[in-house]
C-alpha positions in Angstrom: 86.4 3.1 34.0 86.8 3.5 30.2 85.5 6.4 28.2 84.5 4.7 25.0 83.2 5.9 21.8 81.1 4.5 18.9 83.1 3.0 16.0 83.1 4.9 12.7 84.2 1.9 10.6 81.2 1.0 8.5 81.1 -0.1 4.9 78.9 1.5 2.4 76.3 -1.3 2.5 75.9 -0.8 6.2 75.5 2.9 5.9 72.9 2.5 3.1 71.0 0.0 5.1 70.9 2.3 8.0 69.7 5.3 6.0 66.9 3.3 4.4 65.8 2.0 7.9 66.0 5.5 9.3 64.0 7.0 6.4 61.2 4.4 6.8 60.8 4.9 10.5 60.9 8.6 10.2 58.0 8.7 7.8 56.1 6.2 9.9 56.5 7.9 13.3 56.3 11.5 12.1 52.8 11.2 10.9 49.9 12.2 13.2 47.8 9.4 14.5 44.1 9.2 14.1 43.5 11.4 17.2 45.7 14.2 15.8 48.5 13.5 18.2 52.2 13.6 17.0 54.8 11.3 18.6 56.9 13.3 21.0 60.5 14.3 20.4 61.5 12.2 23.4 60.0 9.1 21.9 61.6 9.7 18.5 65.0 10.0 20.2 64.5 6.8 22.1 63.4 5.0 18.9 66.6 6.4 17.2 68.7 5.1 20.1 67.1 1.7 19.9 67.6 1.4 16.2 71.3 2.2 16.4 72.1 0.5 19.7 73.8 -2.6 18.2 75.7 -1.0 15.3 76.8 2.2 17.2 76.6 2.3 20.9 77.3 -1.3 21.8 79.8 -2.3 19.1 82.9 -0.5 20.6 82.3 -1.8 24.1 81.5 -5.3 22.9 84.6 -5.6 20.7 87.1 -4.0 23.0 86.0 -4.3 26.7 83.1 -6.7 27.3 85.0 -10.0 27.6 88.5 -8.4 28.4 87.8 -6.3 31.5 85.5 -6.0 34.4 84.7 -2.5 35.4 82.8 -1.5 38.6 81.4 1.6 36.8 81.3 2.7 33.2 81.2 6.3 32.0 79.3 6.0 28.7 76.7 7.7 26.6 73.9 6.8 29.0 75.4 8.0 32.2 73.7 11.3 32.2 70.3 10.2 30.9 67.4 10.6 33.5 66.4 7.4 35.1 63.0 7.2 33.4 64.5 7.5 29.9 67.0 4.7 30.7 64.1 2.5 32.0 62.1 3.3 28.8 65.0 2.5 26.5 65.7 -0.8 28.4 61.9 -1.7 28.0 61.9 -0.8 24.3 65.0 -3.0 23.6 63.6 -5.8 25.6 60.2 -5.8 23.8 62.0 -5.8 20.5 64.2 -8.6 21.7 67.3 -6.5 21.0 68.6 -6.3 24.6 72.0 -7.9 24.7 74.5 -8.5 27.5 76.7 -5.6 26.3 73.8 -3.2 26.0 72.7 -4.1 29.5 76.1 -3.4 30.8 75.9 0.2 29.4 72.4 0.7 30.7 73.2 -0.2 34.3 73.7 3.3 35.5 73.7 4.6 39.1 70.5 6.7 38.6 68.5 3.6 37.5 65.4 3.1 39.7 63.6 0.2 38.0 64.9 -2.8 36.1 62.9 -5.6 34.6 64.5 -8.6 32.9 61.2 -10.5 32.7 61.2 -10.4 28.9 64.9 -11.7 28.6 65.5 -13.9 31.7 68.6 -15.5 30.0 70.5 -12.3 30.7 70.1 -12.6 34.4 73.3 -14.3 35.5 75.5 -14.2 38.6 78.0 -12.0 36.8 75.2 -9.5 35.8 73.9 -9.4 39.4 77.4 -8.5 40.5 77.2 -5.4 38.3 73.7 -4.6 39.5 74.8 -4.8 43.1 77.8 -2.5 42.4 76.2 0.1 40.1 72.5 0.3 40.9 72.2 0.5 44.6 69.3 3.0 44.4 67.0 0.5 42.6 63.4 0.6 43.8 62.0 -2.0 41.6 63.7 -5.3 40.3 62.1 -8.1 38.2 64.2 -11.3 37.7 61.2 -13.5 36.9 62.1 -16.7 35.1 65.8 -16.5 35.7 66.0 -20.3 36.4 69.8 -20.3 36.0 70.4 -17.6 38.7 71.5 -19.4 41.9 70.1 -18.4 45.3 73.5 -17.4 46.5 73.8 -14.7 43.8 70.3 -13.5 44.6 71.2 -13.1 48.2 74.4 -11.3 47.5 72.7 -8.9 45.2 69.8 -8.1 47.5 72.1 -7.3 50.3 73.3 -4.2 48.3 69.8 -3.0 47.4 68.3 -1.6 50.6 66.0 0.8 48.7 63.9 -1.9 47.0 60.2 -1.4 47.1 59.2 -4.1 44.6 60.9 -7.4 43.9 59.8 -10.3 41.6 61.7 -13.6 41.8 58.9 -15.7 40.3 60.2 -18.9 38.7 63.7 -18.6 40.2 65.7 -21.0 42.6 64.8 -18.7 45.5 65.1 -20.4 48.8 64.9 -19.7 52.6 68.3 -17.9 52.6 67.1 -15.5 50.0 63.9 -14.8 52.0 66.0 -14.2 55.1 68.2 -11.7 53.2 65.1 -9.9 52.0 63.8 -9.7 55.6 67.0 -8.3 57.0 68.3 -6.2 54.2 65.2 -4.8 52.3 63.4 -2.9 55.1 61.3 -0.8 52.6 60.0 -3.7 50.5 56.3 -3.5 49.8 55.7 -5.9 46.9 57.2 -9.4 46.6 56.4 -12.1 44.1 58.0 -15.6 44.6 55.4 -17.6 42.8 56.5 -20.8 41.2 59.6 -21.0 43.3 59.8 -24.7 43.9 62.8 -24.5 46.3 60.6 -22.6 48.8 58.3 -24.1 51.3 55.4 -22.2 53.0 57.4 -22.1 56.3 60.3 -20.5 54.5 58.3 -17.3 54.1 57.9 -16.7 57.9 61.0 -14.4 58.2 59.0 -11.8 56.3 56.7 -11.3 59.2 58.5 -13.0 62.1 62.2 -12.5 61.3 63.4 -12.2 64.9 61.8 -15.6 65.9 62.9 -17.3 62.7 66.4 -16.2 63.2 66.3 -17.7 66.7 65.1 -21.1 65.2 68.4 -21.3 63.2 70.7 -20.5 66.1 72.4 -23.2 68.2 70.7 -21.9 71.3 67.2 -22.4 69.7 66.1 -24.8 72.4 66.8 -22.2 75.1 65.1 -19.4 73.3 62.1 -21.5 72.4 61.4 -22.3 75.9 61.0 -18.7 76.8 57.6 -17.2 76.2 57.7 -14.1 74.1 56.7 -10.9 75.7 54.4 -8.4 74.3 57.3 -6.1 73.2 58.8 -9.1 71.4 55.7 -9.7 69.4 55.2 -6.0 68.6 58.8 -5.6 67.4 58.7 -8.7 65.2 55.1 -8.4 63.8 54.8 -4.7 63.1 57.9 -3.6 61.3 57.3 -4.9 57.8 55.7 -2.6 55.3 55.0 -5.6 52.9 51.6 -5.0 51.4 51.7 -7.5 48.5 52.9 -11.2 48.7 52.4 -13.6 45.9 53.6 -17.2 46.5 51.4 -19.6 44.7 52.8 -22.9 43.3 55.8 -23.0 45.6 57.3 -26.2 47.2 55.3 -28.3 49.6 55.8 -28.1 53.4 57.6 -30.6 55.5 54.3 -32.0 57.0 50.7 -31.9 56.1 49.1 -28.6 57.3 52.3 -26.6 57.3 51.1 -24.3 54.5 47.9 -23.6 56.4 49.8 -22.7 59.6 52.4 -20.7 57.8 49.8 -18.7 56.0 47.9 -18.0 59.2 51.0 -16.7 60.8 51.8 -14.5 57.8 48.3 -13.0 57.8 48.7 -12.0 61.4 52.3 -10.9 61.3 52.2 -8.6 58.3 50.0 -5.7 59.4 50.1 -3.8 55.9 49.2 -6.8 53.8 46.6 -6.0 51.2 47.3 -8.2 48.2 48.0 -11.9 48.8 48.2 -15.2 47.0 49.3 -18.1 49.3 48.9 -21.8 49.5 46.4 -22.9 52.2 44.8 -19.4 52.3 41.3 -20.8 52.5 41.9 -23.1 55.4 43.9 -20.3 57.2 41.0 -17.9 57.0 38.7 -20.5 58.4 41.2 -21.3 61.2 41.5 -17.6 62.2 37.8 -17.0 61.9 36.9 -19.9 64.2 39.8 -19.3 66.6 41.2 -22.9 66.1 44.7 -21.8 67.0 45.6 -25.1 68.7 45.9 -26.7 65.3 49.2 -24.7 64.8 50.8 -25.6 68.2 53.0 -28.4 66.8 54.1 -26.2 63.9 54.9 -23.3 66.3 57.1 -25.5 68.5 58.9 -27.0 65.5 59.6 -23.6 64.0 60.3 -21.8 67.2 57.5 -19.4 66.9 55.2 -17.8 69.4 51.8 -19.2 69.8 49.3 -18.1 67.1 46.8 -17.2 69.8 49.3 -14.9 71.3 50.0 -13.2 68.0 46.2 -12.8 67.4 45.6 -11.3 70.8 48.5 -8.9 70.3 47.3 -8.0 66.8 43.9 -7.0 68.2 45.4 -5.1 71.1 47.8 -3.1 68.9 45.1 -2.4 66.3 42.6 -1.3 69.0 45.3 0.8 70.7 46.4 2.5 67.5 42.8 3.2 66.5 41.9 4.5 70.0 45.0 6.7 70.1 44.3 8.1 66.7 40.7 9.0 67.7 42.0 10.6 70.9 44.5 12.7 68.8 41.7 13.8 66.5 39.5 14.9 69.3 42.3 16.7 71.1 43.2 18.5 67.9 39.6 19.9 67.7 40.0 21.1 71.3 37.0 19.2 72.5 38.4 17.0 75.2 41.9 16.3 76.7 42.3 12.7 77.6 45.4 12.4 79.7 46.3 10.5 82.7 43.2 8.3 83.0 43.6 5.2 85.1 40.5 3.3 84.2 37.6 3.1 81.8 35.3 4.5 84.4 37.5 7.5 85.0 37.7 8.1 81.3 33.9 8.0 80.9 33.5 10.4 83.9 36.1 12.8 82.5 34.4 12.8 79.1 30.9 13.4 80.4 32.2 16.3 82.7 33.9 18.0 79.8 30.9 17.7 77.6 28.6 19.0 80.3 30.8 22.1 80.5 30.3 22.6 76.7 27.0 21.2 75.5 28.0 21.9 71.8 30.4 19.0 72.1 27.6 16.5 72.3 26.9 17.2 68.5 30.4 16.0 67.5 31.3 12.4 66.9 31.6 10.5 70.2 34.8 8.4 70.6 34.1 4.9 71.8 36.5 2.7 73.7 38.3 -0.1 71.9 35.8 -2.6 70.5 38.0 -5.5 69.6 38.3 -5.0 65.8 39.2 -8.4 64.2 39.3 -7.4 60.5 42.3 -7.9 58.2 43.1 -5.3 55.6 43.2 -7.6 52.5 41.8 -6.1 49.4 43.2 -8.4 46.6 43.1 -12.2 47.3 44.0 -15.1 45.0 44.0 -18.8 45.5 40.7 -19.2 47.3 38.1 -22.0 47.2 34.4 -21.4 47.2 33.7 -22.8 50.6 36.0 -20.3 52.4 34.3 -17.1 51.2 32.2 -17.0 54.4 35.2 -16.9 56.7 37.0 -14.4 54.3 33.9 -12.1 54.3 34.0 -11.9 58.1 37.8 -11.2 58.2 38.1 -9.0 55.2 35.1 -6.8 54.3 37.2 -4.4 52.2 38.1 -6.9 49.4 37.8 -5.4 45.8 39.6 -8.2 43.8 39.1 -12.0 44.2 40.3 -15.1 42.5 38.3 -18.3 43.3 38.4 -21.9 42.3 34.9 -23.6 42.4 34.8 -27.3 42.6 31.9 -28.8 40.7 32.0 -32.0 42.8 31.4 -30.5 46.2 30.7 -33.1 48.9 28.0 -31.0 50.5 25.7 -31.5 47.6 24.8 -27.8 47.3 24.8 -26.1 44.0 28.1 -24.3 43.5 26.5 -21.4 41.8 24.3 -20.6 44.8 27.2 -21.2 47.2 29.3 -18.7 45.3 26.6 -16.1 45.1 26.1 -16.4 48.8 29.8 -15.9 49.5 30.0 -12.9 47.2 27.1 -11.2 48.9 29.5 -9.6 51.5 31.2 -7.5 48.7 28.2 -6.8 46.5 28.6 -3.3 45.0 32.3 -3.0 45.8 34.0 -5.9 44.1 35.8 -4.7 41.0 37.8 -7.7 39.7 36.7 -11.3 39.8 38.3 -14.4 38.4 36.6 -17.8 38.6 37.9 -21.2 37.5 34.9 -23.5 37.3 35.0 -26.7 35.2 31.2 -26.8 35.0 28.4 -25.1 33.0 28.7 -21.4 32.6 25.1 -20.9 33.4 25.8 -22.0 37.0 27.8 -18.9 37.6 25.0 -16.5 36.5 23.5 -16.1 40.1 26.9 -15.1 41.5 27.4 -12.6 38.6 24.1 -11.1 39.2 25.1 -10.5 42.8 28.6 -9.0 42.2 28.4 -7.9 38.6 27.1 -4.4 39.0 30.5 -3.1 40.1 32.8 -5.4 38.2 35.3 -3.8 35.8 37.2 -7.0 35.1 35.8 -10.6 34.8 37.7 -13.8 34.0 35.9 -17.1 33.7 38.2 -20.1 33.1 37.5 -23.8 32.2 33.8 -23.2 31.9 31.6 -25.5 29.7 29.1 -24.1 27.2 26.2 -25.3 25.1 23.8 -23.7 22.6 21.6 -22.5 25.5 24.4 -20.9 27.6 23.0 -17.5 28.9 26.0 -15.5 27.8 23.7 -12.5 27.1 22.5 -12.5 30.7 26.2 -12.6 31.9 26.9 -9.4 29.9 23.7 -7.8 31.2 24.8 -8.5 34.8 28.2 -6.7 34.3 27.4 -3.4 32.5 30.7 -1.7 33.6 33.2 -4.3 32.4 36.5 -3.1 30.9 38.1 -6.5 30.6 36.2 -9.7 29.8 38.1 -13.0 29.4 36.3 -16.3 28.9 38.1 -19.6 28.3 35.6 -22.2 27.6 34.9 -25.7 26.1 32.6 -25.4 23.0 29.4 -27.3 22.6 30.0 -30.8 21.4 27.3 -31.2 18.8 26.9 -29.2 15.6 24.0 -26.6 15.3 22.2 -25.8 12.1 22.5 -22.2 10.9 19.8 -19.9 12.0 18.5 -16.8 10.3 18.8 -13.9 12.7 18.7 -11.0 10.3 15.4 -9.8 11.5 16.3 -9.6 15.2 16.8 -6.3 16.7 20.5 -5.7 17.7 19.6 -2.7 19.8 17.9 -5.0 22.3 21.1 -6.9 23.0 23.3 -5.6 25.8 26.5 -3.8 24.9 29.6 -2.9 27.0 30.5 0.7 26.2 33.6 0.8 28.5 35.0 -2.6 27.3 38.7 -2.3 26.4 39.8 -6.0 26.2 37.7 -8.9 25.0 38.8 -12.6 24.9 36.6 -15.5 23.9 38.9 -18.5 23.7 37.6 -21.9 23.1 39.5 -25.2 23.6 40.4 -27.3 20.6 42.2 -30.4 19.4 45.6 -29.7 17.8 44.9 -32.3 15.1 41.5 -30.6 14.3 41.9 -28.1 11.5 38.5 -26.4 11.8 36.3 -26.1 14.9 32.8 -27.5 14.8 30.1 -24.9 14.2 28.2 -25.8 17.2 27.0 -22.5 18.6 25.6 -20.5 15.7 23.7 -18.0 17.9 27.0 -16.8 19.4 27.3 -14.6 16.3 24.7 -12.2 17.6 26.5 -11.8 20.9 29.9 -11.2 19.4 28.3 -8.8 16.8 26.7 -6.8 19.5 30.0 -6.8 21.6 31.9 -5.5 18.7 29.5 -2.7 17.7 28.6 -1.7 21.2 32.2 -1.5 22.5 33.9 1.5 20.7 36.8 1.6 23.2 37.9 -2.0 22.4 41.7 -2.1 22.1 42.5 -5.8 22.5 40.4 -8.5 20.7 41.0 -12.3 21.0 38.6 -14.7 19.4 40.1 -18.1 19.2 38.6 -21.2 17.7 35.1 -19.8 17.7 32.2 -22.5 17.3 30.5 -20.0 14.8 31.4 -18.1 11.6 33.3 -14.9 12.4 34.2 -13.4 9.0 30.6 -12.2 8.3 30.3 -10.8 11.9 33.5 -8.7 11.4 32.2 -7.5 8.0 28.9 -6.4 9.6 30.8 -4.5 12.3 33.1 -2.8 9.7 30.0 -1.7 7.7 28.8 0.5 10.6 31.8 2.7 10.4 30.6 5.3 7.9 27.0 6.1 8.9 24.8 5.8 11.9 22.3 2.8 12.0 19.3 5.0 12.8 20.0 8.1 10.7 21.7 6.8 7.5 22.3 10.4 6.3 24.2 11.5 9.4 27.9 10.4 10.0 28.6 8.5 13.0 30.6 10.0 15.9 34.2 9.0 15.2 34.7 8.1 18.8 31.9 5.4 18.5 33.1 3.7 15.3 33.5 0.0 15.9 37.0 -1.5 15.9 38.6 1.9 15.5 40.9 1.6 18.4 42.0 -2.0 18.2 45.8 -2.4 18.7 46.0 -6.2 19.3 44.0 -8.7 17.2 44.1 -12.5 17.7 41.9 -14.6 15.4 43.5 -18.1 15.2 41.5 -21.0 13.9 38.6 -18.9 12.6 37.1 -18.5 9.1 38.3 -14.9 8.8 39.5 -13.9 5.3 42.5 -11.7 4.3 40.2 -9.0 2.7 38.6 -8.6 6.1 41.9 -8.4 7.9 43.0 -5.7 5.5 39.8 -3.8 6.1 40.5 -4.0 9.9 43.9 -2.6 9.3 42.5 0.3 7.3 39.9 1.0 10.1 42.4 1.0 13.0 45.6 3.0 12.4 46.8 1.8 15.9 46.8 -1.9 15.0 50.3 -3.4 15.9 49.8 -7.1 16.0 47.6 -9.5 14.1 47.5 -13.3 14.6 45.6 -15.3 12.0 47.4 -18.7 12.6 45.5 -21.7 11.2 42.9 -19.6 9.5 42.0 -22.0 6.7 40.7 -19.2 4.3 44.0 -17.4 4.3 46.7 -18.6 2.0 50.5 -18.3 2.4 50.6 -16.0 -0.6 48.0 -13.6 0.9 49.8 -13.6 4.2 53.2 -12.9 2.7 51.7 -10.1 0.6 50.0 -8.6 3.7 53.1 -8.9 5.9 55.3 -7.2 3.2 53.0 -4.2 2.8 51.6 -3.8 6.4 53.1 -1.9 9.3 51.6 -4.2 11.8 53.2 -7.6 12.6 51.1 -10.3 11.0 51.4 -14.0 12.2 50.3 -16.9 10.1 51.1 -20.6 10.3 
């Protein structure tokens, strides 16, 4: 356990370079931003640590200890930092791509509560996991996404030492059934799990998360004996009501052993995880249909093969336990109010008589809420669902009335012959007025989705439309009108195929067009051929829509306009011209909070006709601008880009 120090052996050139870098960042960060806020002293200290991490804090450890010794614990400069500061410093180094193996060794301190290596998955090795397991046993959140080189054995050994985990992401790793079993047995507090894109997993491998006791029996030599014994109610309760898991993401994993395994496994998970609210599973649509229509016999073969209780038994126990808990809770609430004591009843008739006699003695109790006997509630508690198809929304609506976030794939070639837009609108009717986030992938005309958006759009704050097709008559304005509360709008579309002549729209009233005053993120990304330098100007009227979105969305922070089929430079110039005076009262200055493009932090404009003078004007307008992408913008030369990159504080990308 070494006590190490920073090396003082620096040459004059290194010291001069550090002084210059320090002086530049000091003048940059000490200035107030446009809202009058000064960067905090804590942030300045973290920036200073990040700037000097490689040359000061890491150098001595890397030169003298890293590859020569293996320490269980290290007492270094970060041992006494609070957990949140260590986490923020790790994140800062990771986003700057400055997080090294030696730096990470120093930052693995016992007080660490959250660690994310998603931005640098190459650092997640078996050796590093050994250090995590030894030093950071109080971790509540761990993200190892993308660590393809991390074997499942190392994952299991690490997770055995992290009993306090609440959130875990193993997306894109070689996670397998053994890892899932370790999670089920050694992470009892886990609430969020992401194993998306884990190709070594099959849907049945996830069953230990909800039915750990039965799954462990199926691996034992005496499985054939255990499987022949029907599970008792206590067995089902103990195996299906212990897990606090509320979020399970497992899309794009491996295939099941037989056709239909994913549907059966998903149905079991839905019924055996009582706290589940957020889910993305293979076969989810068919599983909802199976549960809704009580077609439990379809899973009998799967249950025998995996050594599980019958799905129908699990469903009955879920209803019984839910009704009993609800009934008990209502009784306790009534008892606390002193209205009725329900104890020792032997039947529903005795219960009703006792309640009526008590209420007759005190007539005022009739005005209170009457407690009804168990009604057989069959609802699931899902609120965020991904991986659905359009035809399953009816079953999902009956099972899950509380959904507020939905991701749906709509097949344009449905065999039923019904219009998919109307089918989607009918399915979304259940959650009209409560749905907040909607993602639709539909390789068909955007206009077909308008009825569905008119049903659910009034409450949406986030809308994603992927793979849609457009033409010069696409009702984009109607889509915007249907969703007035949007904060995030992302549309990935195919552009119109034929060119459109330029139209004169100077005389049209922009005030009549809809705006999105709460919009913070706007992405309009059109597909393109990589060998095509310039997009075809095939949707000239799109300019009016974009102009109104830019001028009517003063809170915009992220703007992405890729390969637009219309001129963009003139639209940006028009939006920038509105920053000084109000449109209706030219003599009065505009409210600074409503100035267009004033809050933009991230700007993506690849394959557009934007000019460098416009980009510089945008930088002057928004002091918060950190990133600008003008790749393949044919009106920007390499010399202009180099000059802008040299003088700008923002990162400017050009190819």
